[in-house]
PDB file of N, CA, C and O in Angstrom:
ATOM      1  N   MET A   1       9.311  19.950   9.675  1.00  0.00           N
ATOM      2  CA  MET A   1       9.922  20.439   8.460  1.00  0.00           C
ATOM      3  C   MET A   1       9.995  21.955   8.170  1.00  0.00           C
ATOM      4  O   MET A   1       9.226  22.808   7.727  1.00  0.00           O
ATOM      5  N   GLY A   2      10.725  21.926   8.429  1.00  0.00           N
ATOM      6  CA  GLY A   2      10.695  23.972   8.313  1.00  0.00           C
ATOM      7  C   GLY A   2      10.298  24.263   6.479  1.00  0.00           C
ATOM      8  O   GLY A   2      10.282  23.537   5.485  1.00  0.00           O
ATOM      9  N   GLY A   3      10.022  25.698   6.743  1.00  0.00           N
ATOM     10  CA  GLY A   3       9.307  26.517   4.996  1.00  0.00           C
ATOM     11  C   GLY A   3       7.798  25.867   4.970  1.00  0.00           C
ATOM     12  O   GLY A   3       7.621  25.407   3.842  1.00  0.00           O
ATOM     13  N   LEU A   4       6.809  25.691   5.685  1.00  0.00           N
ATOM     14  CA  LEU A   4       5.633  25.043   4.979  1.00  0.00           C
ATOM     15  C   LEU A   4       5.144  26.006   4.199  1.00  0.00           C
ATOM     16  O   LEU A   4       4.970  27.223   4.270  1.00  0.00           O
ATOM     17  N   GLY A   5       4.992  25.272   3.549  1.00  0.00           N
ATOM     18  CA  GLY A   5       3.959  25.888   2.201  1.00  0.00           C
ATOM     19  C   GLY A   5       2.196  26.200   2.521  1.00  0.00           C
ATOM     20  O   GLY A   5       1.595  25.667   3.454  1.00  0.00           O
ATOM     21  N   ALA A   6       1.543  27.198   1.502  1.00  0.00           N
ATOM     22  CA  ALA A   6       0.170  26.670   1.108  1.00  0.00           C
ATOM     23  C   ALA A   6       0.268  25.549   0.083  1.00  0.00           C
ATOM     24  O   ALA A   6      -0.475  24.619  -0.229  1.00  0.00           O
ATOM     25  N   ASN A   7       1.427  25.968  -0.315  1.00  0.00           N
ATOM     26  CA  ASN A   7       0.960  24.913  -1.494  1.00  0.00           C
ATOM     27  C   ASN A   7       1.487  23.438  -1.133  1.00  0.00           C
ATOM     28  O   ASN A   7       2.174  22.881  -1.989  1.00  0.00           O
ATOM     29  N   ARG A   8       1.178  22.660   0.256  1.00  0.00           N
ATOM     30  CA  ARG A   8       1.359  20.868   0.323  1.00  0.00           C
ATOM     31  C   ARG A   8       0.264  20.643   0.937  1.00  0.00           C
ATOM     32  O   ARG A   8      -0.498  21.365   1.581  1.00  0.00           O
ATOM     33  N   ALA A   9       0.271  19.494   0.650  1.00  0.00           N
ATOM     34  CA  ALA A   9      -1.174  18.587   1.303  1.00  0.00           C
ATOM     35  C   ALA A   9      -0.080  17.901   2.239  1.00  0.00           C
ATOM     36  O   ALA A   9       1.145  17.825   2.328  1.00  0.00           O
ATOM     37  N   THR A  10      -1.715  17.251   3.159  1.00  0.00           N
ATOM     38  CA  THR A  10      -1.684  16.968   4.586  1.00  0.00           C
ATOM     39  C   THR A  10      -2.021  15.857   4.190  1.00  0.00           C
ATOM     40  O   THR A  10      -3.093  15.608   3.639  1.00  0.00           O
ATOM     41  N   CYS A  11      -0.485  14.493   4.608  1.00  0.00           N
ATOM     42  CA  CYS A  11      -1.346  12.950   4.743  1.00  0.00           C
ATOM     43  C   CYS A  11      -1.878  12.850   5.910  1.00  0.00           C
ATOM     44  O   CYS A  11      -1.480  13.207   7.019  1.00  0.00           O
ATOM     45  N   ALA A  12      -3.545  11.927   5.290  1.00  0.00           N
ATOM     46  CA  ALA A  12      -4.197  11.487   7.109  1.00  0.00           C
ATOM     47  C   ALA A  12      -4.086  10.392   7.179  1.00  0.00           C
ATOM     48  O   ALA A  12      -4.506   9.937   8.242  1.00  0.00           O
ATOM     49  N   ILE A  13      -3.502   9.361   6.181  1.00  0.00           N
ATOM     50  CA  ILE A  13      -3.519   8.080   6.782  1.00  0.00           C
ATOM     51  C   ILE A  13      -2.854   7.106   7.588  1.00  0.00           C
ATOM     52  O   ILE A  13      -3.343   5.989   7.753  1.00  0.00           O
ATOM     53  N   CYS A  14      -2.235   7.306   7.881  1.00  0.00           N
ATOM     54  CA  CYS A  14      -1.388   6.785   9.559  1.00  0.00           C
ATOM     55  C   CYS A  14      -0.709   8.244  10.466  1.00  0.00           C
ATOM     56  O   CYS A  14      -1.020   9.377  10.098  1.00  0.00           O
ATOM     57  N   LEU A  15       0.068   8.053  11.453  1.00  0.00           N
ATOM     58  CA  LEU A  15       0.314   9.227  11.736  1.00  0.00           C
ATOM     59  C   LEU A  15       1.134   9.663  12.422  1.00  0.00           C
ATOM     60  O   LEU A  15       1.315   9.842  13.626  1.00  0.00           O
ATOM     61  N   HIS A  16       2.255  10.024  10.370  1.00  0.00           N
ATOM     62  CA  HIS A  16       3.463  10.668  10.441  1.00  0.00           C
ATOM     63  C   HIS A  16       3.062  11.667   9.912  1.00  0.00           C
ATOM     64  O   HIS A  16       3.810  12.638  10.020  1.00  0.00           O
ATOM     65  N   ALA A  17       1.559  11.890   9.018  1.00  0.00           N
ATOM     66  CA  ALA A  17       1.241  13.072   9.335  1.00  0.00           C
ATOM     67  C   ALA A  17       1.583  13.607   8.052  1.00  0.00           C
ATOM     68  O   ALA A  17       0.960  14.642   7.815  1.00  0.00           O
ATOM     69  N   CYS A  18       2.284  13.282   7.242  1.00  0.00           N
ATOM     70  CA  CYS A  18       3.421  13.967   6.294  1.00  0.00           C
ATOM     71  C   CYS A  18       2.857  15.322   5.622  1.00  0.00           C
ATOM     72  O   CYS A  18       1.691  15.204   5.246  1.00  0.00           O
ATOM     73  N   GLN A  19       3.547  16.806   5.354  1.00  0.00           N
ATOM     74  CA  GLN A  19       3.762  17.558   4.624  1.00  0.00           C
ATOM     75  C   GLN A  19       3.870  17.883   3.835  1.00  0.00           C
ATOM     76  O   GLN A  19       4.726  18.735   3.597  1.00  0.00           O
ATOM     77  N   LEU A  20       2.505  17.062   2.328  1.00  0.00           N
ATOM     78  CA  LEU A  20       4.200  16.705   1.138  1.00  0.00           C
ATOM     79  C   LEU A  20       3.923  17.898  -0.589  1.00  0.00           C
ATOM     80  O   LEU A  20       3.053  18.743  -0.799  1.00  0.00           O
ATOM     81  N   ALA A  21       4.140  17.810  -0.757  1.00  0.00           N
ATOM     82  CA  ALA A  21       4.718  19.219  -1.562  1.00  0.00           C
ATOM     83  C   ALA A  21       4.397  18.236  -3.188  1.00  0.00           C
ATOM     84  O   ALA A  21       3.805  17.168  -3.033  1.00  0.00           O
ATOM     85  N   GLU A  22       4.648  18.489  -4.103  1.00  0.00           N
ATOM     86  CA  GLU A  22       4.133  18.311  -5.576  1.00  0.00           C
ATOM     87  C   GLU A  22       5.159  17.217  -5.952  1.00  0.00           C
ATOM     88  O   GLU A  22       6.259  17.391  -6.476  1.00  0.00           O
ATOM     89  N   GLY A  23       4.670  16.237  -5.639  1.00  0.00           N
ATOM     90  CA  GLY A  23       5.744  14.310  -6.474  1.00  0.00           C
ATOM     91  C   GLY A  23       5.911  14.401  -5.374  1.00  0.00           C
ATOM     92  O   GLY A  23       5.170  13.469  -5.063  1.00  0.00           O
ATOM     93  N   GLN A  24       6.281  14.754  -4.445  1.00  0.00           N
ATOM     94  CA  GLN A  24       6.983  14.631  -3.039  1.00  0.00           C
ATOM     95  C   GLN A  24       5.857  13.311  -2.274  1.00  0.00           C
ATOM     96  O   GLN A  24       4.642  13.112  -2.276  1.00  0.00           O
ATOM     97  N   THR A  25       7.464  12.399  -1.481  1.00  0.00           N
ATOM     98  CA  THR A  25       6.453  11.334  -1.456  1.00  0.00           C
ATOM     99  C   THR A  25       6.650  10.644   0.633  1.00  0.00           C
ATOM    100  O   THR A  25       7.466  10.767   1.546  1.00  0.00           O
ATOM    101  N   GLY A  26       5.839  10.229   0.485  1.00  0.00           N
ATOM    102  CA  GLY A  26       6.404  10.156   2.640  1.00  0.00           C
ATOM    103  C   GLY A  26       6.431   9.199   3.411  1.00  0.00           C
ATOM    104  O   GLY A  26       5.626   8.347   3.034  1.00  0.00           O
ATOM    105  N   LEU A  27       6.696   9.056   3.862  1.00  0.00           N
ATOM    106  CA  LEU A  27       7.628   8.697   4.777  1.00  0.00           C
ATOM    107  C   LEU A  27       7.874   6.910   4.730  1.00  0.00           C
ATOM    108  O   LEU A  27       8.910   6.267   4.901  1.00  0.00           O
ATOM    109  N   CYS A  28       6.501   6.458   4.433  1.00  0.00           N
ATOM    110  CA  CYS A  28       5.669   5.116   3.789  1.00  0.00           C
ATOM    111  C   CYS A  28       5.746   5.104   2.124  1.00  0.00           C
ATOM    112  O   CYS A  28       4.996   4.434   1.414  1.00  0.00           O
ATOM    113  N   HIS A  29       6.797   5.975   1.649  1.00  0.00           N
ATOM    114  CA  HIS A  29       7.025   5.584   0.911  1.00  0.00           C
ATOM    115  C   HIS A  29       5.881   4.906  -0.402  1.00  0.00           C
ATOM    116  O   HIS A  29       6.113   4.743  -1.600  1.00  0.00           O
ATOM    117  N   GLY A  30       4.482   4.586   0.480  1.00  0.00           N
ATOM    118  CA  GLY A  30       3.285   4.838  -0.243  1.00  0.00           C
ATOM    119  C   GLY A  30       2.022   5.388  -0.889  1.00  0.00           C
ATOM    120  O   GLY A  30       0.942   4.907  -1.232  1.00  0.00           O
ATOM    121  N   ARG A  31       2.832   7.102  -0.929  1.00  0.00           N
ATOM    122  CA  ARG A  31       2.056   7.612  -0.925  1.00  0.00           C
ATOM    123  C   ARG A  31       2.214   9.080  -1.561  1.00  0.00           C
ATOM    124  O   ARG A  31       3.251   9.519  -1.065  1.00  0.00           O
ATOM    125  N   VAL A  32       1.670  10.048  -2.428  1.00  0.00           N
ATOM    126  CA  VAL A  32       2.358  11.046  -3.046  1.00  0.00           C
ATOM    127  C   VAL A  32       1.783  12.114  -3.160  1.00  0.00           C
ATOM    128  O   VAL A  32       0.575  11.886  -3.101  1.00  0.00           O
ATOM    129  N   ALA A  33       2.018  13.382  -3.318  1.00  0.00           N
ATOM    130  CA  ALA A  33       1.599  14.394  -3.357  1.00  0.00           C
ATOM    131  C   ALA A  33       1.234  15.235  -5.426  1.00  0.00           C
ATOM    132  O   ALA A  33       1.994  15.900  -6.130  1.00  0.00           O
ATOM    133  N   VAL A  34      -0.165  14.763  -5.688  1.00  0.00           N
ATOM    134  CA  VAL A  34      -0.174  14.840  -6.841  1.00  0.00           C
ATOM    135  C   VAL A  34      -1.833  15.736  -7.071  1.00  0.00           C
ATOM    136  O   VAL A  34      -2.921  15.167  -6.987  1.00  0.00           O
ATOM    137  N   GLY A  35      -1.615  17.389  -7.401  1.00  0.00           N
ATOM    138  CA  GLY A  35      -2.231  18.032  -7.780  1.00  0.00           C
ATOM    139  C   GLY A  35      -3.456  18.816  -7.059  1.00  0.00           C
ATOM    140  O   GLY A  35      -4.569  19.253  -7.350  1.00  0.00           O
ATOM    141  N   GLY A  36      -2.328  18.706  -5.612  1.00  0.00           N
ATOM    142  CA  GLY A  36      -3.058  19.214  -3.653  1.00  0.00           C
ATOM    143  C   GLY A  36      -2.947  17.839  -2.817  1.00  0.00           C
ATOM    144  O   GLY A  36      -2.700  17.841  -1.611  1.00  0.00           O
ATOM    145  N   GLN A  37      -3.160  16.620  -3.597  1.00  0.00           N
ATOM    146  CA  GLN A  37      -3.560  16.189  -3.441  1.00  0.00           C
ATOM    147  C   GLN A  37      -2.792  15.375  -3.022  1.00  0.00           C
ATOM    148  O   GLN A  37      -1.645  15.315  -3.463  1.00  0.00           O
ATOM    149  N   VAL A  38      -3.504  14.086  -1.524  1.00  0.00           N
ATOM    150  CA  VAL A  38      -2.790  12.621  -1.243  1.00  0.00           C
ATOM    151  C   VAL A  38      -2.872  11.561  -2.286  1.00  0.00           C
ATOM    152  O   VAL A  38      -3.949  11.319  -2.831  1.00  0.00           O
ATOM    153  N   MET A  39      -1.821  10.944  -2.576  1.00  0.00           N
ATOM    154  CA  MET A  39      -2.674   9.821  -3.879  1.00  0.00           C
ATOM    155  C   MET A  39      -1.305   8.465  -3.218  1.00  0.00           C
ATOM    156  O   MET A  39      -0.195   8.564  -2.695  1.00  0.00           O
ATOM    157  N   ASP A  40      -2.267   7.230  -3.659  1.00  0.00           N
ATOM    158  CA  ASP A  40      -1.255   5.937  -3.144  1.00  0.00           C
ATOM    159  C   ASP A  40      -0.204   6.675  -5.482  1.00  0.00           C
ATOM    160  O   ASP A  40      -0.242   7.283  -6.552  1.00  0.00           O
ATOM    161  N   ALA A  41       0.762   5.360  -4.005  1.00  0.00           N
ATOM    162  CA  ALA A  41       1.677   5.395  -5.570  1.00  0.00           C
ATOM    163  C   ALA A  41       1.880   4.683  -5.903  1.00  0.00           C
ATOM    164  O   ALA A  41       2.775   4.471  -6.722  1.00  0.00           O
ATOM    165  N   ASN A  42       0.693   3.493  -5.142  1.00  0.00           N
ATOM    166  CA  ASN A  42       1.417   2.318  -5.844  1.00  0.00           C
ATOM    167  C   ASN A  42      -0.093   1.452  -6.508  1.00  0.00           C
ATOM    168  O   ASN A  42      -0.108   0.285  -6.900  1.00  0.00           O
ATOM    169  N   TYR A  43      -1.111   2.277  -6.488  1.00  0.00           N
ATOM    170  CA  TYR A  43      -2.193   1.853  -7.188  1.00  0.00           C
ATOM    171  C   TYR A  43      -2.479   1.375  -8.577  1.00  0.00           C
ATOM    172  O   TYR A  43      -2.324   1.851  -9.701  1.00  0.00           O
ATOM    173  N   GLY A  44      -2.873   0.450  -8.171  1.00  0.00           N
ATOM    174  CA  GLY A  44      -3.414  -0.790 -10.384  1.00  0.00           C
ATOM    175  C   GLY A  44      -1.105  -0.876 -10.272  1.00  0.00           C
ATOM    176  O   GLY A  44      -0.460  -0.479 -11.242  1.00  0.00           O
ATOM    177  N   ARG A  45      -0.439  -1.381  -9.098  1.00  0.00           N
ATOM    178  CA  ARG A  45       0.959  -2.081  -9.909  1.00  0.00           C
ATOM    179  C   ARG A  45       0.303  -3.284  -9.537  1.00  0.00           C
ATOM    180  O   ARG A  45      -0.711  -3.656  -8.947  1.00  0.00           O
ATOM    181  N   VAL A  46       1.517  -3.842 -10.251  1.00  0.00           N
ATOM    182  CA  VAL A  46       1.828  -5.147  -8.832  1.00  0.00           C
ATOM    183  C   VAL A  46       2.756  -4.606  -8.111  1.00  0.00           C
ATOM    184  O   VAL A  46       3.744  -3.886  -8.254  1.00  0.00           O
ATOM    185  N   THR A  47       2.105  -5.210  -7.195  1.00  0.00           N
ATOM    186  CA  THR A  47       3.183  -5.369  -5.665  1.00  0.00           C
ATOM    187  C   THR A  47       3.207  -6.602  -5.261  1.00  0.00           C
ATOM    188  O   THR A  47       3.785  -6.334  -4.208  1.00  0.00           O
ATOM    189  N   ALA A  48       3.074  -7.681  -5.209  1.00  0.00           N
ATOM    190  CA  ALA A  48       3.945  -9.127  -4.825  1.00  0.00           C
ATOM    191  C   ALA A  48       3.023 -10.412  -6.187  1.00  0.00           C
ATOM    192  O   ALA A  48       1.808 -10.447  -6.376  1.00  0.00           O
ATOM    193  N   LEU A  49       3.944 -11.181  -6.814  1.00  0.00           N
ATOM    194  CA  LEU A  49       4.175 -11.895  -7.943  1.00  0.00           C
ATOM    195  C   LEU A  49       3.771 -13.749  -7.078  1.00  0.00           C
ATOM    196  O   LEU A  49       4.258 -14.132  -6.015  1.00  0.00           O
ATOM    197  N   ALA A  50       2.782 -14.548  -7.969  1.00  0.00           N
ATOM    198  CA  ALA A  50       2.612 -15.474  -7.039  1.00  0.00           C
ATOM    199  C   ALA A  50       2.526 -16.871  -7.976  1.00  0.00           C
ATOM    200  O   ALA A  50       1.462 -17.054  -8.566  1.00  0.00           O
ATOM    201  N   THR A  51       3.186 -17.483  -8.075  1.00  0.00           N
ATOM    202  CA  THR A  51       2.574 -18.866  -9.390  1.00  0.00           C
ATOM    203  C   THR A  51       1.120 -18.915  -8.676  1.00  0.00           C
ATOM    204  O   THR A  51       0.755 -18.236  -7.716  1.00  0.00           O
ATOM    205  N   VAL A  52       0.428 -19.833  -9.344  1.00  0.00           N
ATOM    206  CA  VAL A  52      -0.941 -20.717  -9.257  1.00  0.00           C
ATOM    207  C   VAL A  52      -0.236 -21.968  -8.566  1.00  0.00           C
ATOM    208  O   VAL A  52      -1.170 -22.736  -8.337  1.00  0.00           O
ATOM    209  N   ARG A  53       0.365 -22.269  -8.339  1.00  0.00           N
ATOM    210  CA  ARG A  53       0.875 -23.266  -7.763  1.00  0.00           C
ATOM    211  C   ARG A  53       1.264 -23.318  -5.956  1.00  0.00           C
ATOM    212  O   ARG A  53       1.547 -24.185  -5.130  1.00  0.00           O
ATOM    213  N   GLN A  54       1.132 -22.289  -5.973  1.00  0.00           N
ATOM    214  CA  GLN A  54       2.752 -21.392  -4.639  1.00  0.00           C
ATOM    215  C   GLN A  54       0.653 -21.252  -3.682  1.00  0.00           C
ATOM    216  O   GLN A  54       0.424 -21.737  -2.574  1.00  0.00           O
ATOM    217  N   LEU A  55      -0.753 -20.283  -4.797  1.00  0.00           N
ATOM    218  CA  LEU A  55      -1.577 -20.144  -4.826  1.00  0.00           C
ATOM    219  C   LEU A  55      -2.753 -21.682  -3.728  1.00  0.00           C
ATOM    220  O   LEU A  55      -3.337 -21.921  -2.671  1.00  0.00           O
ATOM    221  N   ALA A  56      -2.291 -22.356  -5.399  1.00  0.00           N
ATOM    222  CA  ALA A  56      -2.997 -23.943  -4.687  1.00  0.00           C
ATOM    223  C   ALA A  56      -2.605 -24.383  -3.107  1.00  0.00           C
ATOM    224  O   ALA A  56      -3.364 -24.560  -2.155  1.00  0.00           O
ATOM    225  N   ALA A  57      -1.412 -24.474  -3.169  1.00  0.00           N
ATOM    226  CA  ALA A  57      -0.641 -25.053  -2.303  1.00  0.00           C
ATOM    227  C   ALA A  57      -1.144 -24.019  -0.442  1.00  0.00           C
ATOM    228  O   ALA A  57      -1.165 -24.496   0.692  1.00  0.00           O
ATOM    229  N   ILE A  58      -1.513 -22.327  -0.979  1.00  0.00           N
ATOM    230  CA  ILE A  58      -1.407 -22.216   0.499  1.00  0.00           C
ATOM    231  C   ILE A  58      -3.480 -22.247   0.102  1.00  0.00           C
ATOM    232  O   ILE A  58      -4.048 -21.155   0.072  1.00  0.00           O
ATOM    233  N   VAL A  59      -3.832 -22.796  -0.005  1.00  0.00           N
ATOM    234  CA  VAL A  59      -5.704 -22.938  -0.320  1.00  0.00           C
ATOM    235  C   VAL A  59      -5.871 -24.609   0.604  1.00  0.00           C
ATOM    236  O   VAL A  59      -6.744 -24.996   1.381  1.00  0.00           O
ATOM    237  N   ARG A  60      -4.535 -25.328   0.051  1.00  0.00           N
ATOM    238  CA  ARG A  60      -5.045 -27.289   0.155  1.00  0.00           C
ATOM    239  C   ARG A  60      -4.172 -27.193   1.939  1.00  0.00           C
ATOM    240  O   ARG A  60      -3.892 -28.194   2.598  1.00  0.00           O
ATOM    241  N   ARG A  61      -3.939 -25.953   2.317  1.00  0.00           N
ATOM    242  CA  ARG A  61      -3.253 -25.858   3.486  1.00  0.00           C
ATOM    243  C   ARG A  61      -4.146 -25.966   4.972  1.00  0.00           C
ATOM    244  O   ARG A  61      -4.367 -26.504   6.057  1.00  0.00           O
ATOM    245  N   HIS A  62      -4.556 -24.470   3.480  1.00  0.00           N
ATOM    246  CA  HIS A  62      -5.854 -23.778   5.161  1.00  0.00           C
ATOM    247  C   HIS A  62      -7.636 -24.595   5.198  1.00  0.00           C
ATOM    248  O   HIS A  62      -8.525 -24.458   6.039  1.00  0.00           O
ATOM    249  N   LEU A  63      -7.609 -25.436   3.904  1.00  0.00           N
ATOM    250  CA  LEU A  63      -8.803 -26.238   3.322  1.00  0.00           C
ATOM    251  C   LEU A  63      -8.468 -27.575   4.569  1.00  0.00           C
ATOM    252  O   LEU A  63      -9.526 -27.887   5.114  1.00  0.00           O
ATOM    253  N   LYS A  64      -7.645 -28.127   4.930  1.00  0.00           N
ATOM    254  CA  LYS A  64      -7.235 -29.181   5.318  1.00  0.00           C
ATOM    255  C   LYS A  64      -7.729 -29.532   6.603  1.00  0.00           C
ATOM    256  O   LYS A  64      -8.334 -30.566   6.886  1.00  0.00           O
ATOM    257  N   HIS A  65      -7.249 -28.048   7.800  1.00  0.00           N
ATOM    258  CA  HIS A  65      -7.809 -28.522   8.502  1.00  0.00           C
ATOM    259  C   HIS A  65      -9.462 -28.380   8.350  1.00  0.00           C
ATOM    260  O   HIS A  65     -10.048 -29.308   8.907  1.00  0.00           O
ATOM    261  N   VAL A  66     -10.293 -27.445   7.733  1.00  0.00           N
ATOM    262  CA  VAL A  66     -11.790 -27.204   8.006  1.00  0.00           C
ATOM    263  C   VAL A  66     -12.260 -28.415   7.127  1.00  0.00           C
ATOM    264  O   VAL A  66     -12.992 -29.131   7.811  1.00  0.00           O
ATOM    265  N   TYR A  67     -12.148 -28.750   6.246  1.00  0.00           N
ATOM    266  CA  TYR A  67     -12.347 -30.135   5.163  1.00  0.00           C
ATOM    267  C   TYR A  67     -11.592 -31.082   5.560  1.00  0.00           C
ATOM    268  O   TYR A  67     -10.484 -31.181   5.033  1.00  0.00           O
ATOM    269  N   VAL A  68     -11.943 -31.905   6.460  1.00  0.00           N
ATOM    270  CA  VAL A  68     -10.878 -33.149   7.199  1.00  0.00           C
ATOM    271  C   VAL A  68     -10.858 -33.828   6.109  1.00  0.00           C
ATOM    272  O   VAL A  68     -12.013 -33.737   5.691  1.00  0.00           O
ATOM    273  N   GLY A  69     -10.106 -34.618   5.196  1.00  0.00           N
ATOM    274  CA  GLY A  69     -10.253 -35.560   4.627  1.00  0.00           C
ATOM    275  C   GLY A  69     -10.260 -35.738   2.805  1.00  0.00           C
ATOM    276  O   GLY A  69     -10.396 -36.713   2.066  1.00  0.00           O
ATOM    277  N   ASN A  70     -10.025 -34.180   2.555  1.00  0.00           N
ATOM    278  CA  ASN A  70     -10.408 -33.684   1.093  1.00  0.00           C
ATOM    279  C   ASN A  70      -9.212 -33.320   0.937  1.00  0.00           C
ATOM    280  O   ASN A  70      -9.031 -33.446  -0.274  1.00  0.00           O
ATOM    281  N   CYS A  71      -8.210 -32.920   1.428  1.00  0.00           N
ATOM    282  CA  CYS A  71      -6.859 -32.817   0.854  1.00  0.00           C
ATOM    283  C   CYS A  71      -5.872 -33.577   0.648  1.00  0.00           C
ATOM    284  O   CYS A  71      -4.851 -33.134   0.122  1.00  0.00           O
TER     285      CYS A  71
END
């Protein structure tokens, strides 16, 4: 990236090592530069929704092999 200034934050999470200016997101779209530091862009947000029925089906499917006859 041309014109790198001293006011850029370096992301050390992945191998891209993005040089991020204030408010800019990295190539992964998961990190953003805020106040000279690299922060999670999706921290505290719901990223996937599953209903109780879907979760129960997943749990039953896996426990069937562990506790034979219980599910």
